C-alpha beads as a LAMMPS data file, in Angstrom:
LAMMPS data file: protein, C-alpha beads

82 atoms
81 bonds

1 atom types
1 bond types

-500.0 500.0 xlo xhi
-500.0 500.0 ylo yhi
-500.0 500.0 zlo zhi

Masses

1 110.0

Atoms # bond

1 1 1 111.156 -395.766 338.198
2 1 1 108.713 -393.671 336.180
3 1 1 106.368 -391.315 338.005
4 1 1 103.377 -393.386 336.888
5 1 1 104.914 -396.546 338.304
6 1 1 105.817 -394.737 341.524
7 1 1 102.235 -393.593 341.939
8 1 1 100.930 -397.090 341.284
9 1 1 103.390 -398.580 343.783
10 1 1 102.406 -396.001 346.413
11 1 1 98.686 -396.620 345.875
12 1 1 99.203 -400.376 346.134
13 1 1 101.163 -399.991 349.383
14 1 1 98.423 -397.806 350.878
15 1 1 95.722 -400.314 349.953
16 1 1 97.719 -403.189 351.411
17 1 1 98.290 -401.347 354.664
18 1 1 94.627 -400.365 354.887
19 1 1 93.665 -403.999 354.366
20 1 1 95.856 -404.962 357.301
21 1 1 94.069 -402.656 359.729
22 1 1 92.439 -404.614 362.497
23 1 1 89.236 -403.973 364.360
24 1 1 89.291 -403.779 368.128
25 1 1 85.976 -404.951 369.589
26 1 1 84.977 -402.981 372.692
27 1 1 82.120 -403.626 375.107
28 1 1 81.697 -401.775 378.372
29 1 1 81.959 -404.161 381.307
30 1 1 83.190 -407.150 379.290
31 1 1 86.143 -408.939 380.832
32 1 1 89.040 -410.023 378.607
33 1 1 87.914 -413.648 379.069
34 1 1 84.343 -412.796 377.999
35 1 1 85.631 -410.835 375.013
36 1 1 87.816 -413.778 373.944
37 1 1 84.866 -416.166 374.308
38 1 1 82.572 -413.891 372.274
39 1 1 85.172 -413.473 369.515
40 1 1 85.683 -417.243 369.368
41 1 1 81.924 -417.865 369.227
42 1 1 81.419 -415.303 366.450
43 1 1 84.354 -416.707 364.468
44 1 1 82.807 -420.157 364.794
45 1 1 79.347 -418.916 363.797
46 1 1 80.746 -417.154 360.715
47 1 1 82.907 -420.099 359.649
48 1 1 86.186 -418.375 360.463
49 1 1 87.339 -420.721 363.217
50 1 1 89.340 -423.118 361.039
51 1 1 93.139 -422.876 361.101
52 1 1 93.119 -422.052 357.399
53 1 1 89.838 -421.021 355.834
54 1 1 89.621 -421.295 352.072
55 1 1 87.031 -419.147 350.369
56 1 1 85.847 -419.714 346.831
57 1 1 85.826 -416.022 346.038
58 1 1 86.006 -412.532 347.464
59 1 1 82.237 -412.438 348.016
60 1 1 82.361 -415.485 350.311
61 1 1 85.151 -413.852 352.318
62 1 1 83.216 -410.589 352.504
63 1 1 80.084 -412.452 353.654
64 1 1 82.039 -414.229 356.413
65 1 1 83.464 -410.919 357.653
66 1 1 79.982 -409.376 357.622
67 1 1 78.565 -412.317 359.601
68 1 1 81.351 -411.971 362.183
69 1 1 80.799 -408.201 362.469
70 1 1 77.021 -408.642 362.843
71 1 1 77.539 -411.302 365.520
72 1 1 79.832 -409.048 367.558
73 1 1 77.423 -406.120 367.264
74 1 1 74.533 -408.355 368.344
75 1 1 76.543 -409.207 371.472
76 1 1 76.858 -405.496 372.291
77 1 1 80.342 -404.752 370.945
78 1 1 81.476 -401.702 369.026
79 1 1 84.204 -402.084 366.424
80 1 1 87.077 -399.599 366.353
81 1 1 89.781 -399.573 363.704
82 1 1 93.286 -399.784 365.135

Bonds

1 1 1 2
2 1 2 3
3 1 3 4
4 1 4 5
5 1 5 6
6 1 6 7
7 1 7 8
8 1 8 9
9 1 9 10
10 1 10 11
11 1 11 12
12 1 12 13
13 1 13 14
14 1 14 15
15 1 15 16
16 1 16 17
17 1 17 18
18 1 18 19
19 1 19 20
20 1 20 21
21 1 21 22
22 1 22 23
23 1 23 24
24 1 24 25
25 1 25 26
26 1 26 27
27 1 27 28
28 1 28 29
29 1 29 30
30 1 30 31
31 1 31 32
32 1 32 33
33 1 33 34
34 1 34 35
35 1 35 36
36 1 36 37
37 1 37 38
38 1 38 39
39 1 39 40
40 1 40 41
41 1 41 42
42 1 42 43
43 1 43 44
44 1 44 45
45 1 45 46
46 1 46 47
47 1 47 48
48 1 48 49
49 1 49 50
50 1 50 51
51 1 51 52
52 1 52 53
53 1 53 54
54 1 54 55
55 1 55 56
56 1 56 57
57 1 57 58
58 1 58 59
59 1 59 60
60 1 60 61
61 1 61 62
62 1 62 63
63 1 63 64
64 1 64 65
65 1 65 66
66 1 66 67
67 1 67 68
68 1 68 69
69 1 69 70
70 1 70 71
71 1 71 72
72 1 72 73
73 1 73 74
74 1 74 75
75 1 75 76
76 1 76 77
77 1 77 78
78 1 78 79
79 1 79 80
80 1 80 81
81 1 81 82
């Protein structure tokens, strides 16, 4: 493999792994049951509660993620990357 192709493959792998990072939502005093209920409610409110959600484009997906994040923050959670 050429050095240019190796660099491209490495960059692609890094981006894919970064995209797989998950956010842990933390709220002081929230029980696991309350956290699960809040996550479910925010997924529902942002349209992410379907088994398979089909988005027309990347912007729609980005908007749904932003709505979910804003909902969790409004409920007092802090997001931490895992």
